[in-house]
FIPADREN-954397 format. One line per 2 residues: number of its first residue (from 1); their letters; for each residue z, y, x of C-alpha. Coordinates in steps of 0.001 Angstrom, whole numbers. Last residue first. Example, Ala and Ser with C-alpha at 12.3 -4.5 7.8 and 13.67 -1.06 7.14 Angstrom:
residues 2
2> SA> 7140 -1060 13670; 7800 -4500 12300
//
This chain:
residues 873
873> KK> -34407 -6908 41598; -36755 -6569 38654
871> KG> -37375 -2989 37611; -35747 -1602 34468
869> SK> -38151 464 32452; -37714 3165 29828
867> GP> -39671 2911 26572; -41963 169 25391
865> AP> -43857 642 22070; -42040 -1077 19196
863> DY> -43551 1048 16386; -41500 686 13222
861> LG> -42031 -862 9803; -39259 53 7372
859> MG> -35954 -810 5743; -32975 1192 4536
857> GD> -29403 1239 3276; -26709 244 5685
855> GA> -27748 -3334 6431; -30827 -2146 8250
853> IL> -34022 -4092 7672; -36461 -3447 10502
851> LL> -39926 -4918 10345; -41183 -4453 13883
849> GG> -44688 -3281 14719; -48369 -3259 13876
847> RD> -49016 -6240 11645; -49652 -8652 14541
845> FL> -46456 -7346 16152; -44479 -8267 13057
843> NV> -41354 -9608 14782; -38409 -9256 12405
841> IL> -35323 -7093 12914; -32331 -7714 10641
839> PK> -29719 -5082 11412; -26060 -5667 12282
837> DR> -24172 -3331 9999; -23392 347 10515
835> FE> -26539 808 12562; -27505 2541 15779
833> GA> -31114 2698 16989; -34049 695 18340
831> EK> -33505 1638 21992; -36519 588 24056
829> ID> -36080 -1471 27200; -38878 -2525 29539
827> LE> -38252 -5363 32020; -40552 -6060 34956
825> SF> -41919 -8884 37061; -40606 -11649 34856
823> GT> -43829 -13592 35417; -45460 -11915 32435
821> KI> -43575 -8832 31282; -40289 -9021 29415
819> FI> -40041 -6370 26696; -36551 -5605 25325
817> VY> -36031 -4002 21914; -32510 -2579 21848
815> AR> -29939 -2427 19038; -26695 -467 18816
813> TF> -24185 -1852 16318; -21636 641 15009
811> GG> -17912 -207 14851; -16793 3371 15505
809> QT> -17728 3263 19174; -20402 689 19986
807> KV> -21053 -2996 19325; -24027 -4381 21278
805> TG> -27396 -5777 20246; -30428 -7089 22152
803> LL> -33706 -8092 20554; -36141 -9789 22885
801> RG> -39833 -9751 23573; -41750 -12157 25742
799> GG> -44480 -12409 28393; -47208 -10467 26653
797> EE> -46757 -12154 23297; -43682 -14383 23149
795> GL> -41868 -13044 20109; -38471 -11869 18887
793> LR> -36170 -13961 21079; -32453 -13286 20710
791> VT> -29847 -11369 22704; -26227 -10870 21705
789> DM> -23236 -8849 22895; -25061 -6544 25301
787> AP> -24109 -4367 28278; -26893 -2009 29374
785> AA> -29741 -3242 31587; -30804 -3378 35259
783> FT> -32683 -6659 35615; -32160 -9949 37476
781> AQ> -34504 -12929 37279; -34489 -16715 37637
779> IR> -30791 -17386 38272; -30033 -21120 38540
777> GS> -27992 -22382 35595; -29319 -25915 36029
775> AG> -30875 -26846 32684; -31123 -23488 30950
773> DA> -32545 -21720 33996; -31035 -18247 34201
771> LL> -32149 -14800 33042; -29739 -12089 34152
769> LK> -29071 -8704 32499; -27276 -6189 34698
767> GQ> -24925 -3217 34480; -22622 -4743 37100
765> MP> -19447 -4490 35038; -21312 -5446 31862
763> CS> -22968 -8645 33194; -25055 -10007 30312
761> LA> -26462 -13523 30753; -29630 -14599 28927
759> IL> -30372 -18335 28937; -33789 -19733 29746
757> KK> -35820 -22496 28187; -37112 -20208 25399
755> VI> -34776 -17202 25612; -31252 -18294 24593
753> GV> -28456 -15848 23899; -25514 -13720 25075
751> CV> -24037 -15891 27823; -21338 -14054 29750
749> CG> -21263 -12545 33224; -18281 -11242 35212
747> AP> -18354 -14093 37710; -21671 -15951 37742
745> YE> -22065 -18597 35029; -20460 -22030 34986
743> FA> -22192 -25416 35077; -22294 -28706 33140
741> IA> -18674 -28684 31947; -17826 -31812 29916
739> GD> -18225 -31776 26126; -19052 -35515 25951
737> SA> -22725 -35939 25041; -23550 -32302 24286
735> RV> -22810 -31272 27859; -21110 -27908 28382
733> AM> -22515 -24584 29666; -20084 -21888 30710
731> QR> -18132 -18771 29634; -20024 -17549 26580
729> AY> -20729 -21099 25430; -24151 -22623 25951
727> YL> -24310 -26156 24557; -26404 -28580 26560
725> EG> -28461 -31697 25860; -31589 -29909 24717
723> SR> -30848 -26311 23805; -27704 -25445 21863
721> SE> -26140 -22056 21091; -28129 -20914 18078
719> DT> -25377 -19283 16028; -24786 -16675 18708
717> AF> -22187 -15718 21309; -19991 -18810 21493
715> SL> -16336 -19063 22474; -14671 -21729 24564
713> RR> -11250 -23120 25317; -11536 -25540 28167
711> AL> -12375 -29219 28765; -13645 -29678 25249
709> TW> -12190 -32315 22955; -14633 -34612 21201
707> ER> -16060 -35248 17747; -18929 -37242 16342
705> GK> -20879 -36701 13204; -23550 -38168 11016
703> GR> -25319 -35940 8453; -28663 -35720 10234
701> PF> -27101 -34546 13503; -23468 -33522 12933
699> YA> -21612 -32550 16139; -17861 -31839 16175
697> LK> -16384 -29695 18928; -12788 -29212 19957
695> TW> -10980 -26555 22006; -12153 -23632 19909
693> GR> -9283 -21246 20807; -8114 -21038 17215
691> GA> -9049 -24661 16621; -12338 -26435 16031
689> FV> -15965 -25508 16649; -18417 -27155 14301
687> HA> -21992 -28115 15156; -25166 -28015 13157
685> EA> -28545 -29662 13167; -31948 -29600 11470
683> PG> -32850 -25901 11459; -31392 -25056 14864
681> ST> -27869 -25015 16215; -25981 -23516 13297
679> AP> -22314 -22512 13569; -19390 -24025 11702
677> TG> -15742 -22887 12066; -12922 -25340 12726
675> QI> -10270 -27691 11419; -12530 -30702 10945
673> EG> -13768 -32740 7983; -16477 -35369 7574
671> IA> -18604 -37264 5070; -17561 -35533 1837
669> AG> -19876 -36856 -909; -22195 -34279 -2462
667> TK> -24773 -36974 -3185; -28061 -35807 -1625
665> AD> -26894 -33040 742; -23956 -35126 2045
663> FV> -21001 -32784 2396; -19292 -31745 5646
661> VS> -15923 -29986 5277; -14815 -27192 7598
659> GK> -11227 -25974 7811; -8654 -26183 5030
657> GK> -6920 -22826 4742; -10178 -21051 3960
655> VE> -13014 -23505 3345; -15974 -23525 5751
653> AI> -18601 -25611 3971; -20991 -27699 6084
651> FA> -24068 -28980 4236; -25872 -32238 5019
649> EG> -29341 -33652 5462; -29885 -31687 8652
647> AP> -26819 -29474 8930; -27160 -26456 6615
645> TL> -24242 -23963 6793; -22118 -22534 3961
643> SA> -19484 -19861 4574; -16028 -18622 3486
641> VK> -15504 -20971 537; -12162 -20383 -1200
639> GG> -10264 -23633 -1682; -10674 -27341 -2386
637> AD> -14471 -27055 -2595; -14615 -28925 -5913
635> VS> -17951 -30726 -6176; -21228 -30060 -7994
633> WI> -24319 -32281 -7867; -28091 -32325 -8194
631> KK> -28775 -29326 -10440; -32508 -29126 -11034
629> GT> -34061 -25844 -9936; -37357 -27211 -8608
627> RS> -36299 -26981 -4958; -33334 -29198 -5852
625> FA> -29942 -27697 -6538; -26479 -28227 -4993
623> AI> -23223 -26751 -6300; -20108 -26101 -4239
621> KG> -17076 -25234 -6332; -14469 -22478 -6293
619> ND> -16481 -20332 -8717; -19943 -21230 -7365
617> AI> -20607 -21516 -3630; -24312 -22374 -3205
615> AL> -26228 -25335 -1818; -29996 -25756 -1430
613> SA> -32326 -28734 -1491; -35239 -30559 118
611> ST> -35888 -28976 3524; -32333 -27643 3756
609> LA> -31016 -24348 2408; -27515 -22816 2568
607> PS> -26600 -20027 156; -24994 -16787 1414
605> VG> -21421 -16373 147; -21193 -13821 -2688
603> SF> -18900 -15989 -4837; -21378 -16547 -7691
601> RE> -19549 -17251 -10923; -20326 -20060 -13373
599> LP> -23973 -20467 -12378; -27024 -21089 -14553
597> AT> -30407 -22183 -13195; -33566 -20098 -12855
595> WV> -37165 -21056 -12169; -40423 -19710 -10739
593> IA> -39726 -16106 -11717; -42934 -14116 -11221
591> GD> -42660 -11408 -8566; -46431 -11264 -8090
589> KP> -47165 -12817 -4709; -43627 -13353 -3357
587> SV> -42831 -15813 -6187; -39230 -15757 -7400
585> FG> -36716 -18597 -7139; -33463 -18778 -9055
583> IV> -29701 -18505 -9328; -28013 -17296 -12497
581> QS> -24884 -15561 -13837; -25209 -14765 -17534
579> NE> -25363 -11252 -19042; -28985 -11784 -20198
577> KK> -29906 -12548 -16595; -27367 -11725 -13912
575> GT> -27832 -12172 -10188; -28709 -14552 -7394
573> FL> -32067 -14692 -5625; -34090 -17161 -3580
571> YH> -37441 -15893 -2342; -40407 -18221 -2223
569> GS> -42422 -19466 762; -41346 -23034 4
567> ST> -39959 -23893 3461; -39378 -20284 4546
565> DA> -36806 -19659 1827; -35733 -16033 2266
563> YV> -32595 -14721 580; -31843 -12102 -2107
561> GQ> -28456 -11110 -3518; -26960 -9337 -6537
559> AK> -30024 -9035 -8780; -29897 -7620 -12291
557> VG> -32675 -9663 -13878; -34671 -8718 -16986
555> DV> -37547 -7193 -15040; -38547 -8252 -11541
553> KW> -40335 -5505 -9664; -43732 -5757 -7986
551> VV> -45869 -4476 -5120; -43773 -1478 -4040
549> AG> -45675 124 -1169; -44259 -60 2338
547> TE> -47776 -84 3799; -47958 -3156 6053
545> ID> -44876 -4997 4799; -45756 -4689 1124
543> IG> -42471 -4470 -751; -41417 -6772 -3615
541> TL> -38411 -5552 -5626; -35351 -7219 -7171
539> AG> -33628 -4407 -9090; -29956 -3549 -8503
537> GT> -30772 4 -7405; -33241 -1286 -4845
535> LG> -32709 -4897 -3758; -35351 -6198 -1368
533> AA> -38115 -8757 -1040; -40685 -8634 1768
531> VS> -44389 -9165 1034; -47182 -10208 3408
529> GG> -45719 -13577 4321; -43108 -14680 6879
527> NY> -40105 -15188 4584; -38495 -11733 4699
525> AA> -35186 -10697 3141; -33607 -7474 1885
523> MT> -30268 -5965 844; -29120 -2449 -110
521> VG> -32559 -825 11; -31800 2828 -707
519> NI> -34124 4285 1915; -37720 3178 2438
517> KW> -39684 3492 5666; -43275 3628 6826
515> KA> -45057 3682 10176; -41738 4738 11654
513> DL> -41236 5838 15260; -38238 4081 16779
511> AV> -34771 5627 17285; -33310 4610 13913
509> RG> -29937 6210 13205; -27716 4465 10696
507> LP> -27314 5728 7174; -24759 7463 4934
505> AM> -22519 8760 7716; -18982 10150 7356
503> GG> -17311 7038 8777; -15015 5524 6201
501> FA> -13762 8722 4567; -16731 10639 3149
499> RG> -19496 8117 3700; -17350 5195 2670
497> FI> -16246 6984 -475; -19849 7771 -1419
495> SA> -21088 4258 -621; -18216 2581 -2439
493> AK> -18917 4744 -5494; -22634 3917 -5368
491> DA> -21954 204 -4962; -19513 200 -7863
489> GG> -21754 2291 -10138; -23754 -637 -11438
487> NK> -23204 -189 -15151; -19768 -1811 -15352
485> LA> -18533 357 -12490; -19682 3498 -14288
483> LG> -18125 2385 -17580; -14804 1698 -15837
481> CV> -14939 5007 -13981; -15544 6882 -17251
479> IL> -12684 5015 -18944; -10357 5653 -15992
477> AL> -11233 9362 -16001; -10604 9551 -19752
475> AL> -7168 7959 -19306; -6363 10322 -16437
473> AV> -7322 13373 -18526; -5299 12137 -21524
471> AG> -2224 11600 -19344; -2647 15031 -17775
469> MK> -2914 16719 -21184; 250 14953 -22321
467> EK> 2065 16050 -19176; 757 19596 -19605
465> VD> 2303 19826 -23071; 5637 18427 -21884
463> SS> 5746 20653 -18785; 5401 23944 -20619
461> RT> 6053 25809 -17320; 5768 24147 -13929
459> LV> 7796 22897 -11003; 7151 20521 -8101
457> IT> 10149 19780 -5857; 10333 19809 -2069
455> GA> 12418 18307 745; 9326 17001 2572
453> IR> 10563 13413 2711; 12007 13710 -792
451> DH> 8775 15080 -2221; 6757 12349 -467
449> VG> 9063 9702 -1955; 8336 11030 -5439
447> RR> 10275 13715 -7275; 10199 13969 -11067
445> DL> 13663 15633 -11112; 14991 13213 -13708
443> SR> 13373 10228 -12043; 11113 8220 -14322
441> LA> 7458 8644 -13379; 8108 10547 -10146
439> PL> 9516 7296 -8735; 5898 5962 -8819
437> YG> 4505 8218 -6086; 6056 6119 -3309
435> IA> 3966 3114 -4311; 977 4850 -2668
433> PI> 2787 4617 704; 2670 776 454
431> FT> -971 378 -562; -2807 1812 2414
429> FM> -5903 4032 2683; -5363 6880 225
427> SL> -1576 6621 630; -1854 7643 4277
425> FL> -3616 10937 3490; -1166 11727 688
423> YG> 1784 11151 3052; 195 13348 5697
421> TR> -364 16158 3200; 3252 16058 1986
419> AL> 4593 16044 5560; 2243 18880 6505
417> AS> 3574 21026 3645; 7157 20317 4701
415> QP> 6405 21159 8334; 4723 24415 7281
413> QP> 7821 25560 5289; 7706 25229 1543
411> IE> 7740 28343 -704; 11299 29156 -1733
409> GT> 13599 27490 -4261; 16279 27269 -1569
407> EV> 17364 23631 -1590; 14439 21940 -3324
405> DV> 11859 23902 -1351; 9115 24857 -3753
403> VA> 5808 23441 -5015; 4272 25394 -7904
401> VG> 2108 24379 -10872; 406 26913 -13152
399> FL> -2915 25143 -13737; -4964 27446 -11510
397> RQ> -2255 27411 -8838; -2348 23619 -8746
395> LP> -6137 23802 -8371; -5902 26294 -5482
393> TA> -3123 24296 -3755; 393 25572 -4400
391> GW> 3319 27341 -2699; 1093 30369 -2107
389> AV> 680 30726 1678; 2323 27515 2936
387> MP> 792 25398 184; -2540 27234 524
385> IT> -2642 26187 4218; -1546 22571 3749
383> FY> -3589 20702 1115; -6940 22349 1833
381> AI> -6404 22546 5608; -5437 18885 5934
379> FT> -8499 17693 4014; -10832 20036 5871
377> MA> -9345 18899 9210; -9850 15256 8252
375> AI> -13454 15900 7176; -14240 17845 10359
373> FQ> -12749 15086 12546; -14677 12394 10705
371> FA> -17800 14529 11044; -17296 14775 14781
369> VI> -16758 11030 15070; -19960 10531 13086
367> SG> -21729 12936 15439; -21018 10633 18347
365> AS> -22049 7493 16475; -25369 9090 15600
363> TG> -26152 10737 12306; -28715 10380 9524
361> AP> -28716 11890 6062; -26799 15071 6862
359> LL> -23435 15519 5097; -22837 18556 2900
357> AT> -23128 16568 -339; -20697 13913 901
355> LI> -18109 16496 1929; -18372 18223 -1438
353> AV> -18128 14998 -3447; -15176 13685 -1423
351> LG> -13366 17016 -1754; -13907 17044 -5514
349> VV> -12686 13457 -5870; -9523 14333 -3917
347> EA> -8849 17499 -5928; -9514 15931 -9330
345> VK> -7278 12965 -8463; -4503 15339 -7379
343> IA> -4696 17449 -10530; -4599 14392 -12808
341> AR> -1725 12879 -10800; 361 16059 -11098
339> QF> -200 16221 -14858; 605 12525 -15124
337> FG> 3809 12551 -13067; 5522 15453 -14815
335> AP> 6239 18903 -13388; 9948 19703 -13020
333> TL> 11017 22592 -15282; 10320 26324 -15287
331> EG> 11442 28985 -17766; 9173 31997 -18220
329> SI> 8989 35226 -16171; 7578 33390 -13217
327> DF> 4108 34929 -13036; 2136 33257 -10276
325> PL> 2107 32368 -6557; 5787 33090 -5821
323> SS> 6766 35690 -3235; 8848 37740 -5612
321> DQ> 10268 41176 -4854; 12283 43366 -7103
319> TE> 14772 44872 -4692; 15352 48587 -5329
317> KP> 18130 47845 -7757; 20010 45760 -5200
315> AC> 20354 42118 -6333; 23756 40901 -7467
313> SK> 23091 40872 -11215; 19484 39689 -10805
311> CV> 20631 36657 -8830; 20460 36496 -5039
309> TK> 18547 34453 -2457; 18935 35758 1084
307> GG> 16601 37393 3644; 17970 40855 2927
305> AR> 17209 40483 -749; 15061 37727 -2213
303> QG> 15245 37017 -5933; 16115 33837 -7818
301> CA> 15868 34057 -11585; 12484 32488 -12311
299> LC> 12968 29588 -9890; 16197 28592 -11582
297> LP> 19530 29941 -10439; 23027 28460 -10124
295> KS> 25594 31262 -9759; 27177 31329 -6297
293> CV> 28335 34987 -6625; 26803 36445 -3445
291> SC> 24389 33837 -2028; 23134 33103 -5533
289> LS> 22512 29396 -5661; 19173 27588 -5610
287> VA> 16938 25199 -7556; 18593 25389 -10949
285> MS> 16931 23425 -13708; 15725 25347 -16724
283> AA> 16738 24837 -20363; 19990 26787 -20027
281> HY> 18195 29869 -18686; 20591 32541 -17306
279> HC> 23071 30384 -15375; 20340 27875 -14533
277> QT> 21352 24338 -15232; 23060 22441 -12474
275> VT> 22478 19125 -13986; 19722 17344 -15890
273> QP> 21435 14645 -17908; 22444 11051 -17351
271> KG> 23774 9377 -20479; 27496 8503 -20761
269> SK> 27457 9841 -24304; 30929 11302 -24626
267> AS> 31909 11964 -21014; 28410 13306 -20385
265> TE> 27104 12155 -17058; 25955 14535 -14361
263> KE> 23139 14190 -11899; 21747 15979 -8852
261> EG> 24769 18102 -8018; 24182 21166 -5895
259> KV> 26036 22008 -2678; 27858 18687 -2488
257> KV> 30986 18924 -368; 31106 15986 1998
255> IL> 32870 12652 1748; 33319 9974 4380
253> RG> 34465 12628 6848; 37455 10492 7897
251> SE> 39795 13385 7069; 38035 13839 3739
249> AN> 38056 10149 2882; 41750 9805 3799
247> DF> 42725 12860 1737; 40691 11722 -1270
245> MS> 42169 8203 -1163; 45682 9643 -891
243> ER> 45048 11824 -3954; 43590 8843 -5824
241> WD> 46551 6633 -5014; 48959 9263 -6313
239> AI> 47045 9448 -9604; 47140 5649 -9944
237> IA> 50889 5736 -9269; 51372 8235 -12110
235> VF> 49474 6013 -14537; 51673 3042 -13500
233> DK> 54997 4824 -13654; 54368 5913 -17214
231> LS> 53097 2416 -18056; 56385 1039 -16774
229> FK> 57122 -713 -13528; 58869 -4026 -13083
227> LG> 59923 -6068 -10114; 63002 -8218 -10665
225> RR> 60961 -11360 -10406; 57435 -10630 -9077
223> NK> 57612 -13123 -6222; 58328 -15962 -8683
221> EP> 55233 -14997 -10626; 52910 -15659 -7715
219> SR> 51369 -12711 -5852; 48259 -13761 -3927
217> YE> 47847 -17218 -5503; 48872 -16113 -8992
215> MA> 46575 -13102 -8594; 43659 -15338 -7615
213> SM> 44216 -17484 -10688; 44345 -14343 -12818
211> LE> 41059 -13115 -11315; 39410 -16464 -12001
209> AV> 40566 -16402 -15634; 39315 -12828 -16064
207> SA> 35893 -13824 -14741; 34691 -13205 -11186
205> GP> 31531 -11158 -10474; 32569 -10262 -6931
203> LR> 35963 -11779 -5997; 37584 -9054 -3930
201> HT> 41176 -8863 -2692; 42685 -5373 -2590
199> TK> 45850 -4287 -788; 47105 -1157 -2445
197> GP> 48031 2495 -1969; 45659 3246 922
195> ND> 42617 3124 -1365; 39428 2650 641
193> LW> 36358 4570 -497; 33080 2814 -1326
191> DF> 34880 79 -3176; 32554 -2900 -3038
189> AR> 31695 -6070 -4990; 33980 -5325 -7944
187> NT> 35545 -8492 -9370; 38995 -7239 -8496
185> VA> 42369 -8520 -7278; 45119 -6017 -6561
183> IA> 48424 -6085 -4676; 50517 -2920 -4732
181> KD> 52123 -947 -1955; 55587 576 -1736
179> GI> 57025 -1826 802; 56921 -5585 355
177> PS> 57686 -6890 -3113; 54213 -5748 -4180
175> SA> 53557 -4393 -7636; 50761 -6172 -9420
173> II> 47231 -4967 -10205; 44329 -6632 -12001
171> EM> 40929 -4966 -11543; 37838 -5454 -13679
169> DM> 34455 -3781 -13256; 31911 -3116 -16002
167> KG> 28275 -2013 -15934; 26392 -1582 -19220
165> GP> 24098 1216 -18027; 26754 3891 -17927
163> EF> 30076 2736 -16420; 32994 885 -17963
161> TA> 36145 319 -15894; 38611 -2347 -17027
159> IA> 42047 -1716 -15515; 44721 -4406 -15560
157> YL> 48480 -4192 -15244; 51019 -6813 -14252
155> KK> 54820 -6732 -14261; 54994 -5144 -17659
153> DK> 56672 -8241 -19205; 54072 -8587 -21954
151> NA> 51070 -7853 -19785; 49686 -4331 -19570
149> FL> 46070 -3211 -20131; 44321 53 -19295
147> RE> 40850 790 -20686; 38699 3038 -18545
145> FV> 35637 5140 -19193; 33404 6530 -16455
143> GP> 31991 9889 -15460; 29177 9928 -12849
141> TV> 30835 11540 -11014; 34602 11030 -11017
139> SQ> 37129 13676 -12034; 36529 13494 -15765
137> VA> 37788 10002 -16560; 37579 9158 -20252
135> RD> 40700 7240 -21288; 41806 4290 -23358
133> MV> 45493 3266 -23105; 47815 331 -23747
131> PI> 45484 -2599 -24415; 47372 -5936 -24485
129> FE> 47562 -8611 -21805; 49001 -12060 -22584
127> HD> 46477 -14080 -20546; 44324 -14933 -23587
125> RL> 44606 -11236 -24476; 42774 -10494 -21213
123> GA> 39710 -12466 -22293; 39770 -10929 -25770
121> TV> 39817 -7395 -24345; 36985 -8161 -21932
119> SK> 34798 -9741 -24637; 35482 -6981 -27155
117> LL> 34561 -4249 -24650; 31442 -6107 -23553
115> NK> 30303 -6516 -27146; 31019 -2849 -27850
113> SV> 29033 -1657 -24857; 30484 1700 -23847
111> AS> 28181 4748 -23773; 28383 5186 -27568
109> EE> 32129 5855 -27428; 33867 5067 -30726
107> AL> 35459 1774 -29706; 36436 3413 -26414
105> NA> 38903 5681 -28178; 39798 8463 -25751
103> KR> 42681 10043 -23872; 41512 12585 -21388
101> YR> 41273 12336 -17620; 41715 14393 -14463
99> LL> 42850 12990 -11108; 43471 15585 -8420
97> RG> 41243 16185 -5410; 38274 17784 -7167
95> RL> 35236 16065 -8569; 34635 12832 -6701
93> IP> 31508 10637 -6402; 28440 12861 -6105
91> IA> 25835 11103 -3917; 25251 12162 -323
89> RP> 22286 11812 2020; 22320 14067 5084
87> KR> 18873 14275 6677; 18229 12697 10040
85> LL> 14542 12213 9188; 14809 8505 9950
83> RA> 18196 8383 8251; 16848 9907 5043
81> IA> 13754 7681 5133; 15853 4538 5579
79> ID> 18201 5524 2740; 15311 6080 321
77> LT> 13659 2818 1368; 16924 930 795
75> AS> 17282 2572 -2634; 13756 1560 -3661
73> VQ> 14221 -2000 -2376; 17588 -2284 -4160
71> AL> 16094 -949 -7399; 13266 -3484 -7155
69> AG> 15726 -6345 -6568; 17796 -5629 -9656
67> SK> 20009 -2799 -10818; 19712 840 -11754
65> GM> 22213 3457 -12908; 21300 5951 -10197
63> FR> 24854 5718 -8807; 24580 1940 -8649
61> AL> 21297 2101 -6722; 22740 4663 -4284
59> AL> 25930 2689 -3707; 24030 -560 -3176
57> AA> 21661 1142 -723; 24604 2610 1209
55> EK> 26303 -800 1308; 23205 -2386 2822
53> AP> 22642 443 5311; 26243 402 6591
51> LR> 28072 3526 5428; 28373 6840 7270
49> NL> 24845 7946 6358; 25743 7410 2710
47> DL> 28070 10425 2735; 29934 10004 -567
45> GF> 29635 13310 -2378; 32253 15882 -3226
43> TK> 32186 18190 -6228; 34062 21463 -6360
41> GE> 35490 22978 -9544; 39065 22377 -8393
39> YP> 39348 21754 -4660; 42541 23802 -4099
37> DE> 44055 21982 -7075; 46892 23777 -8841
35> AH> 48478 22047 -11803; 48531 24903 -14276
33> EI> 51141 26456 -16531; 53623 23624 -16119
31> LA> 53874 20384 -18051; 57080 18340 -17996
29> TG> 56357 14761 -16995; 56397 12158 -19764
27> CA> 53854 9830 -18126; 51085 9624 -20700
25> GC> 51598 12288 -23347; 52859 14785 -20775
23> KA> 56007 16563 -21902; 56015 20114 -23206
21> GP> 57265 22854 -20883; 54059 24845 -21075
19> KV> 52610 24594 -24571; 50347 21904 -25932
17> GE> 47030 21750 -27811; 45301 19217 -25559
15> NV> 46946 17361 -22704; 44572 16725 -19800
13> LG> 46130 13629 -18215; 46339 13901 -14406
11> CR> 49315 11563 -13741; 51783 13881 -11957
9> SC> 50580 17484 -12330; 49652 16895 -15944
7> AL> 46635 18979 -16951; 47272 21606 -19583
5> EQ> 44999 22545 -22473; 46386 25381 -24559
3> QS> 48895 26331 -27238; 49899 29932 -27476
1> M> 53223 31280 -26205
//
C-alpha cells in the first residue's frame, strides 16, 4: 500500500509519508485510513452578535490583525452597524470539528517573530521548561503556530501561541487532582469559546514568572504529587478539549457555518491573503457559489439559470444570460480606493456645476425650498437609478467599474443602492461618515463602511493600472484646487457649493424698483458721501451712489474687508499688499491710499473705531492705531477674539472662553472684565451683558464701568438698546442706574427697536406693531403689521421711516421699509425683499432712494415708494 498523509484520530497530527497501521508521530496511536470528520472542509465563524459588544469588537480587531485605539473604534463601529441592521456578523475561527496540525520548525517560519520566540523560550527555561514540539495548526482560522513546552517532571505543560502580526499568548497547564479536568493560567485577555476540559485563570499580559506564581497559588507542587501525564497524553487531551469546545459552541449557537471565508492565512507565511478564489480564475475573488456544485465563482463565471447562480459546467446549454453592465469576459478584482475616489469626485463636482448653471439668478425663499428638493432628488436619482438598472453610475460604467451584491454577485437591490447614496449624501456635509471611506484604502476587499452597510462590493478589471490613474487624477485635482484657492477662488468655490447644496440660490430677491444695481459685490460700506466702497472680485472699488458707476479702483491691494469711518470720511480696508497683510485708509474721492500699516494676520473680526483711534484683532492680539496710521499699542487678547466694540475712550473685546475685556483706547491697559457679550449703546458708550441668560449688566461710559445684577434674565433686540436712563430689553425696560424694572410691555409683545423717543413693540400673535413712549411705556399708536425681529430708524422726513427685518424659512432675512406719516395717522409698509444675510440699507432719500447693500452679492439704489397701508387703530 502506498504512503500517504494520514491524520491521527486521537491527537490530530497530519502524518506525512506513512501507511495505514503506522503509529502517530505525536501520540503513538495506530493510524487508520482516514479519521472521519462530518464537518471536514467546512469553516465555522464565531457569531459576534452573541458576544458582548466590547468582546465582539476585540475579537474582530484581533481577527483582522490590528491593534490600538483606532482599530478598536473601527471594530466597534463595524459591530454597531451590523447589529443596527440586524445582519449576522461572523469571523472564521474553526475549520472542521477535529484538530489538525503539522509538525513545524518555528525558527524557520517567517510569520513568527524570532526575538519573541527566543524571549519566550528563555523565560520558560528559567522555570525548567524545555521545548518538546513545534506545530502549525491548520484547523483554526487564521492559522497559528504553537510551541509546546514540558517541565522536567512532566507535571506541567505550557503552550505558546504565535499569531500573525506579532501577537503571542501563553498558557501553562497542570493536571487537576480533582476529576478529569486541568487547571490553566494564561495571559490571554479572552477566550472567545469556553473549553470545558479545564478551569482557566486569566492574567492579561502577564509574564512567565507571573504565570508560574499564579500556577503555584492555584495548583501548588504538593497537590501535583503522583500526578503525571506524558507528552503523548497531553497532545491527545488537547484534541479532546477542542472537540468538546466545538460541540458546546455549536449547541450554544456561538458558531455558525461561514458561507464564504473573508480571509485565510498561509501556514507558512502567516500573511493574510485573498480567499475564496474563483474555481476557474485563480487571480479573481469569488463573489458567489454555484447553487449546484458549490464551486466558488467570480463575477465573470457566475450565470443565472432558473433564478439561481450556477457555474458554466452546471448551467443549461441554452442559458447564456448576463445582466451585468459591461463585458465580463476578463478577470475582475476589487476596485481600489483612489480610482473610486476620482470617479466620485468627478461625479459630485459635475452635478454641482450642472445644478449651479441651471439655477435662475434670483429666487424667493419658497422657490429655494423647491430647488433644494429638485437638487436632492437629482442627486438621489443619479446615484440610485443607474445602480439598480446597470450596477453602476454612468461614469462608473464608462470606466469599467461595477457594484455588485457581495453575497450573490448580482446587481444591488434598490435598498442597497439607496443606502450607498444616503451615506454619500451624509458624508458631504458631516465629517464622521466621511471617515467610513478610509477602510477601502487597506482592506483586502476594498470595502468601506458604506459598502458593508449596503452589502456590496465594487469590482473592476486591471485594478492596479486604474488605481494609479486615479491617484494621479486626484493629485492633479488637489493641485488645481490649491492654485485656485491661492488665486482668489475660495469665495467663488464657496459660492458655487453654497448655491448648489446650501440653499440653491445665488442672490436674494429685491422687491423694490432699482435705479441701478451691481451684482458681485461681496462686501460694501458707506460713510455718508457721494461714493460707496465695495469689494468686487477682491478689488477695492469706489461706486457712485447716484449712478452706480465705478469711480475708482485701488491697484496693488487685494482687499479682504472694507469699513466706513464717518469721523474722517475715509474708508478703512484690510487686505494684502505685496503679499503682506496690511490695514489702511483710502480716500473716497479718488481711491488714493492715505496710509497703510502692517499686520501679522487679520482675524476677520470687524475693527472698532473711536473718535481718535481704531482697534483691530491681529493674530491673537489686539492692535490699536491712530487716525494717521501710527501703531499705538498691541496687547495679547488671551484667546480668540469674537468681536470688538468701541466704548467711549475704550474698546471692549469679546474673547472666546474668557468673556469681555475692556481696554483703555490710549494705553491698551485692561480696565475691566466680565463674563458677557458686548453691545453698543450709541457712539460714545457701551454696555456688556453677562451670563448665558444675561442676568448681569456692566456699563462703561468713557472707559469707567459699573456692574449690577438684573432682576430677571433679559435679552436685547438690537445693539442700540439704551435711551436716556433706560435700557430696553425684549421683555421689559430696566433702569440704567440699578437695573431695576421700570415697566413691562403688553403681553405677547417684544421690543424690536427704538424710534426717536419711542420704542417699537412687535406683537406676532396679534399681527400688530405698537409705538410706545420710551419713558413711561404708554402706547402711542397701534398698526397692523407683520411680525418683526428688529426695527431701526432710517430717516425722519415726512413723519419717519423705519427698516424692519424678520427671519424667514430657510434662514433668510425679509426686510420691510415702513413709512410713518405725520402724527402717526397711518403706516405704509413696503417689502424690500429677502436676503441670505441681513442687508445694510442706508437712507438716501435726498439722492432718490435707498442704498441697499445685500450681504449675498449685490448693491444698488432702489425706489422706496410706499406700498400697502396699515391704518392706525
